Phi, psi and omega in degrees: 000313180295322180295317180293319179293323177294321179295322178295320179295317179297318179296320179293318179295318179295319179295318179294319179297320178296319179295320179294317178298318178294325178296316178295321178295316179294322178296321177296314179294324178298315179294319178296322179293328174295321177295317178295323178299318177297317178296321180296317178296323179292323176294319184283326186232008183295318180294321176298319178298318178297321178294323180297320182290345180284340184281079184292330179294325179285322183293341177290341174279120185299323179293317178295322177298320177301313182293322178298318177299320178295309185296317182294317181292324175293323180292317183263352177054037180200114177289331178294323178294312180295323178293321178295324176295317180297317179298319179296319179294320180291315183291333178274356178086003180279346181215134178271165184295325180301319179281336183284332185297313176299327178292322176299318178298318179295322178294329176296322177287316184296329182289343181279359181287335185295310181290336174291322175295320179299324180296334180295337182290348179256024183288348182293320179261121188297315182291318177297321180295321179298314181291316182295318181292323176295318179294330179281318186280352175296331175292314178300313183298319178299314182294317181295317179295320178296320179293319180299331180268313190276333179293311175298323179296319179292321180294327182275320188244342185066039187300306183297320181295317182291318181293316180294321179295319178296321180291320178296320179291330182283319185284144172267093188275142172218155184298133180253196180263160178293154177293151179298143184241058182298316183294318181294325177299325181278323188264334185298326177304330178268314184291330178293336177284343183262307183204145172225136185244149171259089185290347178292341179295319179297318178296321179295320177296319181295327180275002175092016178284108184290332180293338181284346182292332181269359180271149177269146177285342179285121184285130179259317181248123190253302190266147174232116181247144181250125179241158177251110182268153174060025182288327183275329185283311185241359178082355179266154182248113178248100182291139176224145183255138179233129179258150181237149177295141176291160183248022182273177190290328187251027187293321181245029183282140180271358180287158177285166179299320181295318180296316177296320179298319179294319178298312180294324179296315179296312182294318181293324177294320178297315179295319180298314180295316180297314180298320183292319178297315179294323177299316180296318180294318178294318178296322178294325180283329179278317186261072178223160179069225183292329179296313180298319179297317181294314180295317179299321181290323181291314185289320187262010183286158178244157175289155179296153180297141009263026183250028181296331182291343183289335184298318179296320180289329173294319177296323178297318178292323178296316178298319179294318181293317180295319179292325176298323181287315183272349176059033178199115176289329179296317180295316182294311181292327177290327180289327181272349180299314176299327178293326175292321181297319181275000173091009180286321179246132180278162179295328179291332179272328181288337179297306177294330176298320179292318178296321175295324177297321175300318178291322181297319181290335177282329178290324176294321176295325179293318177294322177295324178292322179293340177273005181287160175299166186298323182286342181252358190296312185295314183293315181294323179292322179295318178296316179297322178293324176299319177298317180295313182292329176299312180290324180294315178294325176298320177295318178298330180283316195247009179235310189304320181267118184303327181294332184272007180277060180297326180303326179294313181293321178295317180294322178295320177296320177294321178297317178295320180294318181286333177291332178274315179243095188291334178293342181295333179296317178293319177298321178298314179299315181295319182291311188285327188246357181224300188291307181298312177298323180294319178296316179295321178296319178295319178294322179293327176291334178284345177116166182297322184296314180294315182296321178292318181296328178270320187286321183298312177299322179295317179296321179297318179296317181297315180295321180296315180296318179296321179294317180294320178299318179295318179291324177298324181279325187257310185227072181294336181291345178281348183259154171299156184301329182286334182261006180287344168208172184262027182294339182282348180278157174299158185297322184292345177270346182244358184209149174271359184296317177300320177293322177296320177297320180295315179296318179296318180297317179294320180296315179295323179295319178295320178295319179295320181295327184275316191256336189247007182295316180299317180294328179293318180293322180293328178290320182288337179289336184246077181282347185287350181289336175074014180236136178294140176290163181296323181294317181295322178296318178296320179296315179298318180297318180295318179296319179294318179297316179297320180295315180295320179296318179296316179298320180295317179295320180293321179294320179294322178296318177296321180296320178295323179295318178296319179300317180295317179298319180294323177295324178295328179269012179060040178248131182264118177225166177278121184274145178288161180286155179284154176294157185300126177086357183273151179224087185296340180280348181230115182287000000 
């Protein structure tokens, strides 16, 4: 008995050790795939990003600058790359600090797309997907809310520009050392074997260097070594430089940058998804039972009263420190997203970790700016300080007062919506990071008059709807009886269920067309059997289900209308239930 129990313990320890080693290996490959993903986006969209930065007349518009920052950062999948381009433009005199600040804000929004994409990998499990998507989008919500407050404030008063300029004038700046590159030291041995980029080409295109347009972003010559010639013969030292061919996979490839970018994008996404799925499964097998409870309690615990508020600020410092070490907020937030999905970290704890990550990535940019040459030091430092103060003021707005932590509530609402309608996550990504910024950018190119004529009515409608929603929830008696709920609107304006029904119907129709057509034809060829085919039965059943659902939704809508009319006449009746997925209080 003792021998068998000892053997079981040894087997359990060996299995756990193997899982931990495999977990670290998968985490390493996951981080490397994020680096390759960033390189792939830069190959595919780096030239477009450089061309966008050349439009200085457009960048002078703060709204257009914000959208440019979002689009460029989404294209290159790296806020550090877009920030370095902005610093180069400012230090070279092609862009002033006033125009650079909205682009910095946009890059802050664009960098949050990575962990939102990572959250999509947990869509198989509905509850995990709800938590993971909420934990990922809390970053988006914080950035969007901060921009909505600070961008108009900056346009009116120049707050960030004035504070950063005063600090730069006060400090006696001197060139410092580069920020620590712990993450690059660990990942470069693998990523350098796959691809190496010359990121200065994007900066050269942005600054208007026409000769850079014919250059490839794929680096061909990597190392430069200095030798001393003729030292033994004549005693003089003549340094000479020798370059060596790079050793990565695409060094002598004849494909274009876009083709290489598409190949790397496809492969890195496959590796990223595979690693994430295996990571979640390993974490679920390791962190279960009492272990999961203990870890959850340690990470999400609070200090004893009256110091409970300190736990959040400690998490904020941890997020800043970890991001400072790995030099990438995308990597840190993407790494903790699966932990939120499996329930190890709560949404209330991941929020300060994310805010700290925002601060951490600005401190590394500040150290990099301090390492700039003397002629670029003041401008690059001012831009980095603007980035820091933007995130710092955002934290002061949306964290210290618990009532003001709107990003948490917004992210939880998005998580619940996406867990019910999983296609909504893809729609959210397309709307927030591609369609909406592209539309605003197109309007900004048309001029102030067009953008004002379209934007002002939209903003008025949004503010009006938000005000009515708030009054419906808090003081419905202040509203007319017709506006006390949204029952008078069509169903498709108050619920995603009709759109979900349409998507489901189209998906089932496509599946039937692809997979069941031969069996349908074979059934129709033999009418003498006198029995309906399986496909025909499924079609009839689907039509009956759709008919019943439509009738139910119409009856519920009629019931709500009758209820509203009776309430207007001060008559108390039992109101019918709302249709599935509808939210009459929110249009």
